[in-house]
N, C-alpha and C positions, 0 to 999 in steps of 0.2 A: 625342266620346268614342270612338267607333268607330275612328277614324283613329289616336287615341293608342294604341289597343290593337294595331292593326296594325303601327305603328310598333315598338312594344315587341316583339312578335313576331318583327320581322326583326332587331331587336337580339339577341333570345335565341338566334337561329339562327346569329348571327355571332360570329367572334373578333375581338379587335382588330386594327387595320391591320397592326401590327407582327408579330403572331402567324399571320397567314393561310398564309404560306409554310411555316413550320415549326411548326406548333402544338405546344406543350409539352405532355408527359402531366401536368405539375405545374399546368397552367392548369385550376383546379377549378371555375370557374363561368364564365357568360357575362357580358357587360357588363351586360345586362337584368337577370340576377338579382343580380348585385353591387348594382346600384341599388336594386332593390326589397328587398334583406335588409340595406340600410345602417340603422344605428340610428335615424337620425332620419325614417325612412319610419314607424316605429311610432307616432310622436305623430300624424302625419298620418292614418293610418288610424283611430285612436283619435277625433280630431276628426270625421271623416267619419261613423263609425259613432255619435257622439254627435248629430250634426246629423240623421240618419236615425231615431234613437229617440224614444220618447214624451216624454223629458224635454226635447226641443227645443221642445215646445209644439204648437200647431195647425197645420196646414199652411195658411199663407198666404204672400202674396208676399214677405216678409220673409224667412220660412224658406227659401223656394225660392233667394231671392238668396244667403242665407248658405251653402247647400249647394252651389250652384253655385261660389261663391268657394273653398270647399274642393277641390271636385272638379277644379278648374283646374289645381292643382298637378300632377295625373297627367300632364298633357300636356308639363310641364317634365321631369318624371321620364323620360318617354318620350323626348324630345328629347335629353337629356343622355345617356340609355343608347345610343340611336342614334349619336350623335356619338363616343362613346368606342368603338363597334364598327366604325366605319367605314363605316356606312349613309348613303347620299345621302338627303336628305329636304328637304320643304318644309312648314311647318305654322305655323299661326296661334296663337299663346299669348296668355294673359290675364296682365297682371302684377298684383301685389299691393300696395296702397298706393303705386303708383308705382315699384314695383322688381320686374323680372323676374329671378328666381333660376334658374338651371340648376345643380342640384345637382352638386358635383364639378368644374364648369367655373367658374362665376363669377355676376356679377350686373349687369344692366344698370339704371341710374337714368333711368328713362324721362321724356321730354319734359313730360308732365302728371303730376299725382298721382292720376289717376283709373284707370280700368281699360281705358283704350284700347288695343286689340290690338297685338301686335307679331309681324310676319312674319319667321319665322326659316327660313333655308336653308342647308343643309350639304352639302358635296361636298369631297372629298379633303382632309379634316381641317381645311377652311376654313369657318367660319360667317359668314353675314351676316344682321345684324339691321335690319329696317326699321319705323320708326315714324312716323305721320304728324306733321308739323311737326318734324322732326329729321332730322339728317345719318345717312346710313347708317352702320353699325358693322360693321367687319370684324374677325373674332376668329379666332385661330389655335389649334386645339386642341393642347393639350401631353400628353405622355406622363404617366401617373400623375393627378396632380391639377394641376388650373388650366387657364388658357387665356389667351393674351396678345393684348391690344389697345392701339393708342396712343390710342384715344377715352377722353376724360376721363370719361364716363359709365359706363365699365365697370370693374368691380373683380373681378380674378381670385380663384378660390378658392385658399386656402393650405394648405400641409401642413408639418409637420415631418419631418425625416428619420426613417427607420425606428428603432424602439428598438435593433434590433440591427443591425451594418454592412451585412447582406445582406438586411434585412427590408424590407418595401413601407412608403412614405411614410405617416405619422399625419395624417389630416386634422385640421387646426386651424379648425373651421367657425364663423366669425362671420357667416354669411350666411343659412342656412337658416331660412326663417320659421317653421318647427316646432321650433326648438332648444329652446325653453322656452315653457311655457305660463303666461302671466301670470294671475294670481289664483286658482291651483290651490291649495287649501287643505294639500295635502301638502308644499308646498315655500314656505310662506309665510316661512320664515327664510334662502332663498336670494335673493342679489342678481340683478339681470338680466342678460340675455346683452348683450354690447358687441361693438361692431364695434373691431378693432385698428388701431391706427396702426403706423408702421414700428418705433418705440420700443417698442410693446407686443409686436409680434411678436419683436423682439430679446430681450425679457426671458423671454418663453417658449421661445425657442430655448436661451438660456442655463441655464434651469433643466432643460430637456429633455435637453440635451447630456450632462449628468453623471448623468442619473437610472438609467440602466441599470446602472452601477457601484454605486450605492447599493442598487439593488434585490438584486444579487447579495451584496453585503455580508450582507443579510439573509435569504440563502438562496437557492439557485438555483430552486428552485420558485416564488418569487415573480416572477422574470423570466419564467418559462414561463407562468404565468398572464397577465401582463400581454400577452405576444407573442399569446397564443390569444384572449383575451377583450376586450383594449382595442382599439376600432375606430374611436374619434372621440373628439376633445377638443373641448368647448364653452367658449370664455372667458366668463367672469362680470365684471361691474363689482366693484370692491372693497366689501365690505359696510359699511354706515353704521356698524355697530359689531360687535365681535366676537361671535360667536356661542359660548355657553358650551362646546358640544361641540366647537369648532373651536380652542378655545384652545392645545392643545398642538401641533397641527399647523400652525398659522399661516396658515389658508387658509379661504375658504369653498367648500365643494364639495359635490356631490350626486349622485346617480344616478336615473334614471326607470326605473320597471318596463317601460313600454311601448317604451323606447329602449334594448334590451339591447346593452351594448358601448360606450355613450357615458358619458362623464365630464364633468360640468359642473365649472368650478373658477374662482375668480379666479386672478389670476396667482401661480403658486407662487414665493416669494421665493429658494429654494435647491432644488438637486438631492435634498438630504435631504428637505425638506418635500413635494417632488413625489413621491417614491418612497413617502413615509408615506401620502399621499393616495390614490395609486393602491392600495396595500395596503388600506387602509380602504374605499375605494368598491367595489373588485371584491369584497370579503366580500359586501357589500349586493347586489351583481349576481348573485353565485352564490347566496345563500340566497332571494332573490326567485325565481330560476328554479327552485329545488328546491322551493319553496313552491307554484309552480304545478303542479309534478309530483305532490307527495305532501302530504297534510294533516298538519301536525306538531302542531296542537293545535286544541280548541275553543274557546278562550278569546275573549270578546267585546271590544269596541273600548273598554270603559272605561279610563279613565286613571286608574291608582290605584298604579302600582308605582313605588318609588325607583330611580332610575339617578344615580350619582354624577357623571356627566357632563352632567347636565341640571339645571334648577333646577324644572323642571314634572314632575307625575305621568306616568308612560307606560302606555300599553296594553301587555298581555302580548307582542304580536307586537313591537312597537317595542323593548320591552326584550330580547326573543331577538335583534332585529337588532343591537342596540347591543352585547350581549355577544359576538356572534359576530366583530364587527369589530372590538372592543377586545382581545379575545383575540389575534387576528391580529397587532394592533400591539404587544402584550407580547410575542410570539414574535418578531417582526420586530427589535425593539430589543435584545431579549436577544441574538440572533445578532449584531447590529451590534455590541454591548459586548463579545463574546466575541472578534470578529475585528478590531475597531479597532486602529490602531497608535499613535494619538495619545492621551495620556492625557486632554486635555480631550474629545476625541470618545467616548473610553470612558465617562468619567463622565457626559456627557449623555446617551448611550444607556442606561446603567443607570438613571439617573433617570427617563427616558421609560419603561423597562420597569417599573420598581418603581409607578409612578403607574398605568399601564394594569392590571397585575395586581392591585393592591389594587382598583380600581374594579370589575374582574370578580368578585374574591372577594365583594364586597359585594351584587352582583347576583345571583350564580348561587343563592344559596337559594331566592328567589321563582321561578327557572325549575325547579329541582328538586322543589320541593315542590308545584307546579301538579297539581291533578286533572284539568285539560283537555288534558294531553298525550295524544297519540295513541301507539300502539305504535312508529310510526317516530320520532314526536317524543321519546320517552323515549330511544331508541337515540341520537338526535342529541345530546340534552342530556347524557347520559351520556358521550359522547365529548368535548363541551366540558370537563366536569368532569375526565376522564382527562388531556386536553391541559393544563389548568390545573395539576394536580398534578405533571405531568412536569417543569414548570420548576423545580421544588424542587431538580432536580439540579444547577443552577447558579444559586444564589440571587444577588440583587444585594447590593452591600455595605450593611451593616445601616443606615447613616445615610440611604441612599436609602428603604429600607422603612419606617423610621420617619416620615420625612417623607411619604411616600405615604400611610401609614395614617392619619396626623394629618389630611391633607388631606380623605380620605374621611369621617372622624368629623366634621369640621367641617362638610362637605356634607350629611351626615345630620343634624346637629343644626339647620342652617338650614332643610333640607327639613321636618323635623319642626314646627319653629315655624310654617311657613307651611301645611302640609298636614295636620299630625296624625302620629300614631303611624306608622312604617314598618311595612308589612304583613310579618308573618313574622319580625320583627328580633326576637332573644332579649330584649331590654330593653323590649319593648312587650307 
């Protein structure tokens, strides 16, 4: 562990090989800090803290082995940062379930399924990986994301082009062992992370290549948000059944509070779907960050509130998250409708806008009427109401509004039959 820290400190003092001669003032961070601040390091830290906490149970051999398994990932982080910084090193690393992942570089499928160590040496941008009972693997570190090797056991990390032409590549991470937590109750509706083949990567690239244009159609601030906040994409398998709240955007997606900047999603079918998914999930990212800084309410976890986009009762915080993200989608599709050139695209956007706006209208009263809001939370909810009201300036065609309101009424009636009267609804 001490050697890993020393290696990371060397990487923190170094610039990437290509920047040593003429370091750019725009270079804002070192390779070590870039690696430690990567979104998927957060879940790893969370697992380490969980293994150290009292909830992990009594200190015994099994717990010690589990903690050692988690801490072993630190060596891989340090080695990846050093390789990116051009630091020469030799280190012994421990694989996980027969795979050694070097974040941002790639992954080596080891000769055995156990935790036999792998000796990794790096010099002049070339890594050599040696393991017992297998041929030596030579890997050439590439600029940006990935590392190349002819060895069949090596899988390079992959990235999509930058969202903007001059932007940095966007990691499409299907290798990191901490990209999703199985059995996490907060994400029981999400499908599982998956490894992509060439066809899968092509599908992601095709959707991604038109996403920036779709974001701009929905407002320049949406592109700015994505460039600033989105730092990693994690592919998920296709869900076995459509989630009720994913029905309109056609994909299964989510974020993780401890992985700020990461977006988990099944393969987006179109750029329009991808853009809407980004808008939706970045709202969750922003509100989660704000909630860590400010207490917006004192409501408990009781699941009692009606949300038209869900069949089950929601806790107050879940309702707040849902309204915030759906309000952004209503705004996004309204702007798309006002700017769309093709009649078919315009009608589709108006339909989506009307649907999301009607859903938000049905959920806002529960937020506004809550006695659990703090002063900051009251200001926040008041702004949600003001944003919703401003959309009256450019209303959707009446037929879309009527259909949307009928859909919300049907959802409320079904919810009432299953769970009882909707709290705070005028008819109850």
